[in-house]
Each structure stands twice: as structure tokens, then as C-alpha cells.
C-alpha positions, 0 to 999 in steps of 0.5 A, a space after each residue: 500499500 505504501 508504494 501505491 500510496 507514494 505512486 498517487 502522490 506523485 503521479 497527482 503532482 507530475 501531472 500536471 507538469 507534463 502538462 505544462 510541459 507538452 506545452 514547452 515542448 511543442 515550442 522547441 526546434 526537433 522532435 519525439 524519439 521513438 517510445 519504449 514502451 512499458 506494459 505495466 502502469 507509471 512504466 514501472 516494469 521499465 524500472 523493475 527490469 533496470 533493477 534485475 539487469 543490475 542486480 543479474 549483471 545483464 546491463 547490456 543486454 537490456 541496453 541492447 533490447 531497449 536501443 538495439 533496433 531504435 534509429 540512431 540507438 536513441 530512444 526514450 520514455 516515461 517513468 512516473 510522468 518523467 521523461 527520460 532519454 537513452 542513447 549509445 550514438 556517437 553524435 548525441 554523446 559528443 554533444 552532452 560530453 562537448 559540443 553542447 557542453 554546457 547544456 547538461 550536467 550532473 544537476 541536482 538529482 544526481 548529487 541528491 542520489 550519489 552524495 551520501 558516498 560520493 560527497 561534492 567531490 569531482 564525479 557529482 558536481 558542475 559548475 564551479 565546484 566540480 572545476 575547483 575539484 579539477 583544479 585541485 586534482 590535475 596537479 597529481 596527474 600531470 606526466 612528471 608525476 606518472 612518468 616516475 613509474 617506481 610506485 608501480 615497480 615496488 608493488 609489483 614484488 609483493 604482487 608476484 609473491 602473491 600470485 605465487 601463493 594463489 592468494 592475498 599474503 599473509 602479512 609482510 613477511 610470509 615466505 613464499 617460493 616463487 616457483 610454486 606458482 608455476 601453473 597454479 590456477 589463482 583467481 588474478 581478479 581479486 589480487 589486481 584490485 588489491 594492487 591497485 589500491 595499494 598503488 593507488 594509496 601509495 601514490 596518492 596518499 603516501 602511505 598504502 594500507 597493505 591490501 596485498 598482505 591483508 587477506 580480509 581487507 575490510 575497506 575494500 569489501 565496505 567500498 564493493 558493498 556501496 558500490 553495489 547498492 548505490 547502482 540498485 539505489 540509482 536504478 530504482 529511479 523514484 523507487 529507491 527509497 525503497 531500497 534497503 540501506 542497513 549494508 550500505 550504511 555500514 560500508 560508509 562507517 568502514 569507508 570514513 574511518 579509513 578516509 578519518 585515518 588519513 585526514 588526521 594524518 594530514 591535518 597533523 600537518 600545520 599550513 606553515 608545514 605545508 608551505 614548506 611543500 611544493 608539488 614538485 618534491 619527491 614526497 608530495 601527494 595528494 593529501 598534501 595538496 588538500 590540506 594546504 587548500 582546504 581545513 574541512 575534514 567533509 571536503 577531504 573526505 569527499 575527494 579522498 573517497 572519488 580518488 581511491 574509486 577512480 584510481 583502484 577500480 577502473 584500473 583493477 577492472 581493465 587489468 582483469 579484463 586484459 588478462 580474461 581476454 589474452 588468456 583466451 588469446 594465445 597468439 596475442 600474448 606471444 606478439 605482446 611478447 616478443 614486442 616487449 622483448 624487443 623493446 625492454 628485453 627481459 630483465 630491464 624495467 621500463 621507461 615511460 618512453 618505453 611504453 608509449 612506443 609498444 603500439 602492440 601493448 597500446 593497441 591490446 590495452 585500446 582493445 579491451 577499452 573498447 569491448 570494457 570501457 571502465 565506466 561503461 553506463 553513465 547519465 547526464 542532465 538537460 541543465 536547460 530546454 535543449 536537442 539532441 542531435 539525432 534520434 527524432 522522428 521516423 528515421 531518428 535524422 531528426 534532433 530531439 526536442 528536451 526540456 529542462 531537467 530531462 536526464 539522459 543515460 548513455 551507454 559506451 559500452 553498447 556503443 562500441 559493440 554496435 555491429 553496424 560501426 566496424 570501419 573505426 577499428 581498423 588499423 587501429 584508428 576510430 572514429 571521433 567520438 565512436 572511441 570513448 572509454 575515459 569519456 571525452 570533452 571538459 570532463 574527461 577522465 584527469 587520471 587516464 595516462 595514469 591508469 593507461 601508465 600503470 596499466 602497460 607496466 604492470 602487462 609489461 612486467 608480467 610478460 617479461 616474466 611469463 611466457 604464457 596464461 592459460 585461462 579457466 574460465 570456461 567451465 565457469 561461464 562457458 565463454 560469456 563473461 558475466 559483465 558485473 558492471 556497478 559503477 565500474 564494468 568488471 568479471 562477474 566470476 573473477 578471472 582464473 587463469 594460469 602463468 607459466 615462467 619462462 624457461 630460465 
């Protein structure tokens, strides 16, 4: 009854808004897009299908069902009186992210929906707040910092020990026979998430959490659970108040406890002490930058959570998918390893320039990001009455009219897998806006080069040591990987593989 009463109240209120909106729409240039019709009142079956899809890792199938047969892969629907759009069209994504950048943003509803988790960080804000966050983060990812690769190397010895052990180590002093890892079936995705968490906290905060040597990592478990529930809340739309939040709030408490330890560490430095550090100092970190920028604990906390989400999850997930696919394509491993040996040899640590010079390595990462873009689905809100370039009319060739506060969901995952856009991958020269794994325009991922450098470094060191990797996933997923996409897309069943070292 509570659900029905809520719907009646909502629909009664929105009825007038829908009428007024229809009048405004008629005065705008552009037309309507093809409609996705629900079978239940208020479009509740569409909400149900979205929640079920995300809980069962069937998001790609759901998006394909909605858009696969629609003109220009663009459609609209109405849920509880609210008009909304879905698109996987390059021209529309270009408009949203770049050419009509000021027309679209995260908007207040998105901020309200995500602020408990991500606060007022770069991922939830627009305008001056967003710009301030971006300017705060930017110095951490300039070439001068990311081209120093010692941070990546310093955690790899522990990573290789964990690989040989088959799981996270029981403390930093555990002895491991590295030869014992040859041919051992391991779930490498978990180790990659631990590795990138250690690198992110070391590189950005100056003190790593030692995830690779702590079998039960409460922070990582909490981070995963908060993302899981947050994703369901986002898909539930107007019904999100009915999503249970017990585990979500417990997870946030654990996340905030870790953040508080870093915040205390930062605020122990007085403004005078911070003034003696410069961005060029070797020990200068994002934590120093935050403490110099503000003494407000909430501001620091919000930025920390955002940077940890970006620094851990996106890179670990993409590395996991890379190993997943390489383990199924031995010929690609041979080509990759041959290039690594030619460029770097078997023992030398690669330089930043080495990584950029290896074209096959770059293409392996690019193709992985085509198939599995780190953030596969995203949303923007029309900040004013405006239009999308395509999707309107019977053939989808006309602009689409949008009223202020209309949400638009877009999928880079679906777009980058569209069978009607095949020529973008010829000699790896994709057409503009048909390949945007890091988004584009002013909000393009600020850590893009850091992520690519970390991935390239790990893959190079991995295949200097190992000559072969074999997949053991077929008995798990039958060759059809589970696309777990709560915020970042990752292998839903892990990545079970075995590595063999090259003969000495």
C-alpha cells in the first residue's frame, strides 16, 4: 500500500507538470524519439527490468533490448510521469560531453542520489565546484609525476609473491616459493584490485593500505558493497526509497574510518609546514594538496573517496579484462611478449617512453577498453531546454527536443560494440566519438594517462616474467563473461588463470 500511495501522490503532482511540459516541448526545435513502451502502469516494468538487469549482471542485454532496434540507437520513455532518454549514438554522446557541454551536467538529482557516497566530489558536481575539484586533482596526474614508475614497481614484488601463493599474503614477512606458482590456477582479479589499491594509496596519499598482505581487507569489502547498493538505488529511480540501506550505511562507516585516518594525518601538518612542500618534491602527494586547499574534513573526505574509486577500480577492472582476454588468445600473448622483449628485454624495467613506444601493447589495452570501457553506462541531465542532434522522427535523423531536467542515460559499452560501426578499428584509427572509454570533452578522465601507464607497466613486467597464460574460465562462464557493472565494469566471476614462467 505504501508503494501505491507514493505513486498516486507522485502522479497527481506530476500530471500538471507533464501538461505544461508538453506545451513547452511544442515550442522547441526538434521532435520526439521512438518510445519504449512499458506494459505496467507508470512504466514500473522498465524500472523492474533495470533493477533486475543490474542485480543479475545483464545490463548490456537490457540496453541492447531497449536500443538495438531503435533509429540511431536512441529512444525515450516515461517512468512515473518523468520523461527520460537512452542513447548509444556517437553524435549524441559528443553533444552531451563536448559540443553542447553547457547544456548538460550531473544535475541536482544525481548529486542528491550519490552525495552520501561521493559527496561534493568531481563525480557529482557541476560548475564552479566541479572546476575546483578538477583543478585540485590535476597536478597529481601531470606527466612529470606519472612518468616516475617506481611506485608501480615497488608493489610488484609483493604482487608476484601473492600470485605464487595463490591469494593475498598473510603479512609482509610471509615466505613464498616463487617457483610454486608455475601452472597454479589462481583468481587474479582479486589480486589486481588489491595491487591497484596499494598503488593508489601509496602514490596519492603517501601511505599504502597493504591490501596485498592483508587477507581480509575490510575497506575493500565495504567499498564493493557500497557500490553495489548505490547502483541499485540509481536504477530504482523514483522507487529508490524502498531499497534497503543497512549494508550501505555500514559500508560507508568503514570507508569513512579509513578516510579519517588519512585526514588526521593530513591535518597534523600545519599550514606553515605545508608551505615548505612544493609540487615538485618527491614526497608531495594529493593529501598535501588537499590539506593546503582546505581544513574542512568533509571536503577532504569527499575528494579522497572519489580519487580512490578512480584509482583502484577502473585500472584493476581493465587489467582483469585484459588478462581474461589474453588467456583466451595465446597468439596475442606471443605477439605482445615479442614486442616487450624487443623493446625492453627480459629484465630491464620499462621507462615511460618504452610503454608509449610499444604499439601492440597500446592496442591490446585499447581493444580491451573498447570491449569493456571502465564506466560502461553514465547519465547526464539537461540543464536547460535544449536538443540532442539525432534520434528524432521515424528514421532518427532529426534533432530531439529536451526539456530542462530531462535525464539522458548513455552507454559507451553498447556504442563501442555496435555491429554497424565496424571500420573504426581498422589499423586502430577509430573515428572521433566512436571510441570514448575515458569519456571526452571538458570532463574527460583526468587520470587517463596514469591508468594507461600503470596498466602498461604491469602487463610489461608480467610478460617479461611469464611466457604463457591459460584460461580456466570456460567451465565457469562457458565463454560468455559475466559483465558485472555496478559502477565500473568488471568480471563478475573473477578471472581464473594459470601462468607459466619462461624457461631460464
